[in-house]
C-alpha positions, 0 to 999 in steps of 0.5 A: 457472498452474503451481507455481513458485519461491517467492522471498520471503514477507512478512507479507501477500504471497507472491512468486514467479518469473513466466512472463516474465523481469523479471517476478513473481507476487504472491500477496496472503495472507489474513494479517493482522498488525500491531506488527511482526508482534506481533499476527496473525491469518488475516481471510478474504477479506482477499488477494483484497480487496487483489488487487482494490485494489490493481489499481484504484489501481495501474492508475489510476495508470498511466493518469494517467501515475505509473509503475507496477511492475502490469502485470495481474491473473491471478486473485482472489489474484494478479498479474504484476507488474515485477521490480524492485530495492526501495529499502529505504525505505517511505515514508510521507504524512501529511495528517493526523495519527495513529498514530506522529506523533500519539504522536510529536509529541503531536499529537492525532489528525485534526488536519489538517496545515499540509501533507503530511508525507513521511517515511522508515522504513528497511525492517527487521522486525527493527529495527522499520522505524526512521523515517530521514532523508535524511541517514542514507539519502545516507550509507549509500547506500541511495539518491542525491539524485536518486533521492531528489528523485523519491521525493518527487515520485513520493511526492507525485505519489500522494498527488494522486491518492489524495486525489482518488479517496477524497474523490470517495466520502466517504472521507478519506484520511489517510496511507499507505506506498508502496515504490519499486522501481528498473526498468533498460531497458538502462542507463536506470533509473527508479522506479516504485511497488511492492509495493502500494496497499490499506488495508492500507497507508492511513489511511481515515476515513469523512468524515462519521463519521471511522469507519475503513475499514483496517487499524486495525480490526484494530490497535484491534478496531473490528469487523470488516477484512473490513467495513472493506475491503469497504466501501471496494471498494464506493465505488469500485466494486470490489465492487457496491453492493447486495451483502452483506458475506461472507467470501468477497466475489464481486467484479467483473471 
C-alpha cells in the first residue's frame, strides 16, 4: 500500500487517509500504555492480535445488525474503516465490579452487578478522561438526547453480543469501553461503533480460574500480555488452537 497522509496518532493506533473519500486506514501499533500513558512499553505482536480480534468483533456486530465503522481488514496491522465524527465520550459498560468502579464505590472486585451499568467519560487525555453525567453531555452539547438514547441502546446491544460470544469460550466479560461516531448519508445521520474492540478495551477473565486475559496483565505486571491476548484469539478461533504462543503470532487468514 502506498504511503498515505497521517491524520492522527494515538497511544495504540495511527490513522491515515483512506484510498477513497470517506475512508480511513487504521494501523494498530505494538505500544502498550496504562494509567493515562504513565506506564508504557512496546509488546511485539500486540498490534497484530488487536487488529485481528477487533476485526472479529466488528464483523460479528455488523452481522447481527449493530452498525460499525469497520469495512475490511487490509493486512496484518491495518484495516479500512469509514470516516466518522467521533462523539467525545468513552462509553463504559460494566457487568462486574472492577477497576475504578471498585475503588470509587468500595465494591469488591469481581462482584456481579445487579444489571449492566453504563458510564460515560469525557475523552481528554490531559484531564484523565473524567467521568461525566448525561447532564454534562447535554449542557456542553457533546451529544443530543436522541444521540444518548441511541448510544445507550447500542452499548447494551454490544454488551449482549460480546457477553454471549465470550461466555461460549469460557471467558467472562467483566466490562468494556467503546467509542461511537456519527456517519452521514446526505442529510441523514446514524451512529456506529468506532475505534476498536479488543482486549485493550475490555476486561476478560477466565470463568473457571479468574485468570485475567486483558490489559490488566500489563497494568498489574501479571505476566505476558501477548500470551493473554493469544489465548483469547485461540479460544475465538482467530489463532489455531494448537499453536504455541510466539512473539510474532501466526494468524488464520
